[in-house]
ZALUMKE-243985 format. One line per field, with one value per atom (N, C-alpha, C, CB): atom name; residue number from 0; x, y, z; residue in three letters. Coordinates in steps of 0.02 Angstrom, whole numbers, plus 50000, padded with zeros to 5 digits. Glycine has a CB too. Example, Ala and Ser with C-alpha at 12.3 -4.5 7.8 and 13.67 -1.06 7.14 Angstrom:
2
atome N,CA,C,CB,N,CA,C,CB
num 0,0,0,0,1,1,1,1
c1 50660,50615,50660,50565,50642,50684,50645,50704
c2 49716,49775,49835,49776,49888,49947,50002,49970
c3 50390,50390,50390,50452,50354,50357,50394,50286
residu ALA,ALA,ALA,ALA,SER,SER,SER,SER
***
This chain:
92
atome N,CA,C,CB,N,CA,C,CB,N,CA,C,CB,N,CA,C,CB,N,CA,C,CB,N,CA,C,CB,N,CA,C,CB,N,CA,C,CB,N,CA,C,CB,N,CA,C,CB,N,CA,C,CB,N,CA,C,CB,N,CA,C,CB,N,CA,C,CB,N,CA,C,CB,N,CA,C,CB,N,CA,C,CB,N,CA,C,CB,N,CA,C,CB,N,CA,C,CB,N,CA,C,CB,N,CA,C,CB,N,CA,C,CB,N,CA,C,CB,N,CA,C,CB,N,CA,C,CB,N,CA,C,CB,N,CA,C,CB,N,CA,C,CB,N,CA,C,CB,N,CA,C,CB,N,CA,C,CB,N,CA,C,CB,N,CA,C,CB,N,CA,C,CB,N,CA,C,CB,N,CA,C,CB,N,CA,C,CB,N,CA,C,CB,N,CA,C,CB,N,CA,C,CB,N,CA,C,CB,N,CA,C,CB,N,CA,C,CB,N,CA,C,CB,N,CA,C,CB,N,CA,C,CB,N,CA,C,CB,N,CA,C,CB,N,CA,C,CB,N,CA,C,CB,N,CA,C,CB,N,CA,C,CB,N,CA,C,CB,N,CA,C,CB,N,CA,C,CB,N,CA,C,CB,N,CA,C,CB,N,CA,C,CB,N,CA,C,CB,N,CA,C,CB,N,CA,C,CB,N,CA,C,CB,N,CA,C,CB,N,CA,C,CB,N,CA,C,CB,N,CA,C,CB,N,CA,C,CB,N,CA,C,CB,N,CA,C,CB,N,CA,C,CB,N,CA,C,CB,N,CA,C,CB,N,CA,C,CB,N,CA,C,CB,N,CA,C,CB,N,CA,C,CB,N,CA,C,CB,N,CA,C,CB,N,CA,C,CB,N,CA,C,CB,N,CA,C,CB,N,CA,C,CB,N,CA,C,CB,N,CA,C,CB,N,CA,C,CB,N,CA,C,CB,N,CA,C,CB,N,CA,C,CB,N,CA,C,CB,N,CA,C,CB,N,CA,C,CB
num 0,0,0,0,1,1,1,1,2,2,2,2,3,3,3,3,4,4,4,4,5,5,5,5,6,6,6,6,7,7,7,7,8,8,8,8,9,9,9,9,10,10,10,10,11,11,11,11,12,12,12,12,13,13,13,13,14,14,14,14,15,15,15,15,16,16,16,16,17,17,17,17,18,18,18,18,19,19,19,19,20,20,20,20,21,21,21,21,22,22,22,22,23,23,23,23,24,24,24,24,25,25,25,25,26,26,26,26,27,27,27,27,28,28,28,28,29,29,29,29,30,30,30,30,31,31,31,31,32,32,32,32,33,33,33,33,34,34,34,34,35,35,35,35,36,36,36,36,37,37,37,37,38,38,38,38,39,39,39,39,40,40,40,40,41,41,41,41,42,42,42,42,43,43,43,43,44,44,44,44,45,45,45,45,46,46,46,46,47,47,47,47,48,48,48,48,49,49,49,49,50,50,50,50,51,51,51,51,52,52,52,52,53,53,53,53,54,54,54,54,55,55,55,55,56,56,56,56,57,57,57,57,58,58,58,58,59,59,59,59,60,60,60,60,61,61,61,61,62,62,62,62,63,63,63,63,64,64,64,64,65,65,65,65,66,66,66,66,67,67,67,67,68,68,68,68,69,69,69,69,70,70,70,70,71,71,71,71,72,72,72,72,73,73,73,73,74,74,74,74,75,75,75,75,76,76,76,76,77,77,77,77,78,78,78,78,79,79,79,79,80,80,80,80,81,81,81,81,82,82,82,82,83,83,83,83,84,84,84,84,85,85,85,85,86,86,86,86,87,87,87,87,88,88,88,88,89,89,89,89,90,90,90,90,91,91,91,91
c1 55188,55132,55153,55074,55116,55126,55087,55103,55089,55042,55044,55066,55001,54996,54925,54991,54945,54909,54904,54946,54847,54855,54824,54944,54804,54776,54833,54734,54822,54862,54940,54879,54930,54991,55015,54960,55072,55071,55027,55066,55004,54945,54981,54934,55046,55066,55098,55109,55096,55124,55094,55126,55141,55121,55146,55138,55214,55249,55298,55314,55306,55340,55304,55346,55351,55312,55371,55297,55331,55359,55377,55437,55331,55332,55290,55310,55307,55270,55270,55309,55205,55206,55147,55201,55170,55114,55109,55127,55056,55044,55025,55100,54998,54964,55021,54913,54999,55059,55131,55080,55150,55199,55215,55193,55267,55281,55228,55290,55206,55156,55175,55114,55248,55274,55282,55350,55294,55341,55288,55353,55328,55310,55332,55317,55395,55439,55468,55501,55480,55526,55498,55542,55539,55526,55580,55519,55544,55585,55588,55656,55538,55542,55506,55518,55517,55476,55470,55503,55412,55413,55356,55408,55374,55336,55338,55359,55264,55249,55232,55316,55205,55189,55234,55180,55213,55261,55314,55268,55330,55395,55398,55381,55456,55475,55423,55503,55379,55327,55354,55285,55406,55431,55482,55455,55476,55546,55496,55606,55520,55481,55530,55484,55573,55612,55636,55576,55676,55696,55698,55766,55681,55667,55723,55661,55721,55773,55798,55835,55753,55791,55813,55739,55766,55783,55789,55857,55747,55756,55710,55709,55734,55694,55684,55735,55622,55627,55583,55627,55599,55555,55544,55583,55475,55459,55430,55383,55462,55436,55482,55453,55468,55476,55527,55404,55542,55567,55602,55523,55669,55702,55727,55765,55720,55756,55776,55711,55838,55879,55923,55928,55914,55950,55990,55900,56062,56090,56137,56121,56127,56162,56210,56116,56275,56328,56332,56391,56354,56362,56419,56366,56427,56483,56525,56458,56580,56623,56581,56717,56548,56515,56448,56498,56425,56348,56299,56318,56316,56259,56253,56253,56214,56207,56238,56130,56272,56293,56247,56321,56267,56218,56199,56232,56139,56118,56156,56053,56182,56187,56127,56229,56112,56046,56077,55986,56033,56042,55961,56095,55943,55892,55901,55879,55836,55850,55776,55901,55761,55703,55697,55691,55696,55706,55670,55686,55601,55563,55605,55507,55631,55653,55727,55646,55762,55827,55867,55842,55850,55885,55911,55817,55976,55999,56000,56052,55979,55975,55905,56024
c2 56538,56490,56428,56486,56399,56319,56270,56305,56216,56156,56111,56120,56080,56034,55992,56076,55919,55869,55808,55851,55793,55726,55756,55691,55715,55733,55752,55678,55806,55836,55868,55766,55861,55888,55967,55893,55987,56064,56083,56111,56055,56048,56121,55965,56124,56175,56234,56148,56244,56292,56364,56270,56397,56466,56529,56478,56515,56582,56533,56642,56487,56450,56455,56375,56469,56480,56433,56576,56429,56380,56314,56413,56286,56215,56168,56214,56112,56057,56009,56024,55978,55938,55875,55971,55817,55769,55712,55746,55693,55628,55645,55583,55588,55607,55621,55556,55681,55700,55722,55614,55741,55763,55842,55753,55847,55908,55937,55951,55894,55923,55963,55861,55943,55983,56056,55951,56061,56128,56207,56125,56238,56295,56359,56298,56369,56428,56398,56467,56340,56318,56326,56242,56349,56357,56327,56429,56330,56296,56217,56324,56189,56118,56070,56107,56016,55959,55909,55931,55882,55822,55763,55837,55716,55671,55612,55660,55578,55512,55520,55462,55467,55459,55484,55395,55544,55558,55570,55518,55602,55628,55706,55635,55709,55768,55793,55825,55736,55761,55794,55710,55783,55809,55860,55758,55887,55927,56007,55900,56045,56124,56164,56159,56153,56189,56252,56199,56291,56356,56397,56354,56451,56486,56469,56555,56452,56448,56377,56506,56330,56267,56237,56209,56218,56206,56130,56248,56086,56022,55971,56030,55906,55869,55803,55856,55771,55714,55664,55715,55602,55560,55494,55543,55491,55417,55360,55433,55308,55252,55183,55267,55119,55062,55044,55014,55052,55023,55071,54991,55066,55113,55071,55155,55080,55048,55105,54999,55108,55177,55150,55229,55165,55159,55227,55144,55216,55265,55250,55284,55288,55277,55327,55278,55314,55357,55384,55322,55426,55459,55449,55522,55394,55386,55447,55360,55444,55499,55532,55465,55497,55507,55544,55425,55548,55579,55530,55625,55455,55411,55382,55366,55359,55331,55260,55327,55252,55179,55136,55183,55070,55037,55054,54988,55038,55052,55022,55032,55049,55033,55027,55069,54977,54971,54951,54914,54993,54981,54983,55047,54929,54906,54908,54846,54930,54922,54923,54981,54871,54861,54886,54795,54942,54974,54937,55042,54911,54874,54817,54857,54773,54712,54706,54676,54785,54790,54746,54774,54758,54704,54754,54626,54741,54766,54725,54786,54738,54697,54665,54645
c3 54439,54465,54471,54425,54511,54535,54495,54612,54479,54448,54499,54379,54506,54559,54531,54641,54537,54502,54552,54432,54598,54634,54705,54638,54743,54807,54851,54838,54890,54944,54898,55013,54845,54797,54825,54705,54836,54862,54900,54816,54956,55002,55031,55059,55066,55114,55090,55159,55022,54990,54993,54930,55027,55038,54997,55101,55001,54963,54899,55035,54898,54838,54768,54855,54714,54655,54602,54636,54541,54475,54510,54430,54536,54566,54530,54637,54511,54475,54537,54401,54548,54581,54552,54643,54545,54514,54551,54442,54581,54621,54679,54631,54730,54784,54829,54808,54856,54925,54886,54987,54824,54804,54831,54737,54848,54874,54925,54819,54952,55003,55083,55017,55085,55144,55114,55175,55046,55023,55052,54909,55081,55090,55057,55142,55060,55015,54963,55054,54951,54903,54822,54921,54786,54718,54656,54713,54600,54549,54556,54554,54594,54609,54565,54673,54543,54508,54548,54446,54572,54600,54573,54671,54543,54507,54548,54436,54559,54589,54673,54575,54693,54765,54810,54783,54852,54901,54884,54939,54829,54789,54832,54685,54861,54907,54944,54871,54977,55026,55081,55051,55109,55170,55161,55210,55103,55094,55092,55002,55136,55155,55108,55254,55087,55039,55061,54983,55016,55026,54954,55063,54954,54906,54851,54929,54788,54735,54747,54742,54774,54795,54722,54844,54683,54609,54624,54573,54627,54674,54607,54776,54592,54540,54584,54461,54604,54621,54595,54677,54565,54537,54589,54463,54598,54650,54596,54724,54606,54565,54602,54471,54567,54600,54538,54620,54483,54435,54399,54401,54368,54317,54259,54349,54205,54141,54105,54093,54107,54066,54022,54115,53958,53896,53888,53833,53858,53846,53776,53909,53728,53662,53652,53604,53654,53644,53570,53664,53558,53492,53437,53507,53407,53362,53345,53302,53307,53295,53214,53288,53181,53111,53147,53057,53207,53224,53234,53167,53209,53229,53285,53195,53315,53385,53389,53406,53426,53461,53473,53522,53476,53523,53579,53537,53608,53680,53726,53694,53790,53846,53907,53857,53925,53968,54033,53940,54088,54163,54183,54206,54223,54259,54329,54241,54360,54429,54465,54456,54502,54532,54607,54527,54635,54693,54749,54686,54741,54775,54799,54738,54744,54759,54789,54700,54774,54781,54729,54848,54673,54632,54550,54617,54531,54486,54425,54505,54358,54302,54289,54311
residu SER,SER,SER,SER,ASN,ASN,ASN,ASN,THR,THR,THR,THR,ALA,ALA,ALA,ALA,THR,THR,THR,THR,GLY,GLY,GLY,GLY,ASN,ASN,ASN,ASN,ARG,ARG,ARG,ARG,ALA,ALA,ALA,ALA,LEU,LEU,LEU,LEU,HIS,HIS,HIS,HIS,SER,SER,SER,SER,ASN,ASN,ASN,ASN,THR,THR,THR,THR,GLU,GLU,GLU,GLU,GLY,GLY,GLY,GLY,PHE,PHE,PHE,PHE,ALA,ALA,ALA,ALA,ASN,ASN,ASN,ASN,THR,THR,THR,THR,ALA,ALA,ALA,ALA,THR,THR,THR,THR,GLY,GLY,GLY,GLY,THR,THR,THR,THR,ALA,ALA,ALA,ALA,ALA,ALA,ALA,ALA,LEU,LEU,LEU,LEU,GLN,GLN,GLN,GLN,GLY,GLY,GLY,GLY,ASN,ASN,ASN,ASN,THR,THR,THR,THR,THR,THR,THR,THR,GLY,GLY,GLY,GLY,SER,SER,SER,SER,ASP,ASP,ASP,ASP,ASN,ASN,ASN,ASN,THR,THR,THR,THR,ALA,ALA,ALA,ALA,ILE,ILE,ILE,ILE,GLY,GLY,GLY,GLY,PHE,PHE,PHE,PHE,LEU,LEU,LEU,LEU,ALA,ALA,ALA,ALA,LEU,LEU,LEU,LEU,ALA,ALA,ALA,ALA,ASP,ASP,ASP,ASP,SER,SER,SER,SER,THR,THR,THR,THR,GLY,GLY,GLY,GLY,THR,THR,THR,THR,ALA,ALA,ALA,ALA,GLY,GLY,GLY,GLY,SER,SER,SER,SER,GLU,GLU,GLU,GLU,THR,THR,THR,THR,VAL,VAL,VAL,VAL,SER,SER,SER,SER,LEU,LEU,LEU,LEU,ALA,ALA,ALA,ALA,PHE,PHE,PHE,PHE,ALA,ALA,ALA,ALA,LYS,LYS,LYS,LYS,VAL,VAL,VAL,VAL,HIS,HIS,HIS,HIS,LEU,LEU,LEU,LEU,GLU,GLU,GLU,GLU,TYR,TYR,TYR,TYR,LYS,LYS,LYS,LYS,PRO,PRO,PRO,PRO,GLN,GLN,GLN,GLN,LYS,LYS,LYS,LYS,ALA,ALA,ALA,ALA,ASN,ASN,ASN,ASN,GLY,GLY,GLY,GLY,SER,SER,SER,SER,LEU,LEU,LEU,LEU,ASP,ASP,ASP,ASP,THR,THR,THR,THR,GLY,GLY,GLY,GLY,ILE,ILE,ILE,ILE,HIS,HIS,HIS,HIS,PHE,PHE,PHE,PHE,LYS,LYS,LYS,LYS,LEU,LEU,LEU,LEU,ASP,ASP,ASP,ASP,ILE,ILE,ILE,ILE,LYS,LYS,LYS,LYS,ALA,ALA,ALA,ALA,ASN,ASN,ASN,ASN,LYS,LYS,LYS,LYS,VAL,VAL,VAL,VAL,GLY,GLY,GLY,GLY
***
């Protein structure tokens, strides 16, 4: 089965299955693609897909990622941060 939340999400789907589309027009052009996850406004909107394409897409304007490497004793080390403002084309 498919899950679609948002105006025109998975709008053109005919044979695709196990897809999750959240956001306006997410996966709207998908017809046969399966096992896809699209989150955000227009995420994978133009993808028609092929069976078993297994694609993940996130549509967003900013990213803030923190990675904490594991120490030898199993505890977490200090976090490493990465920030990206896609709209402003700026890192940090």
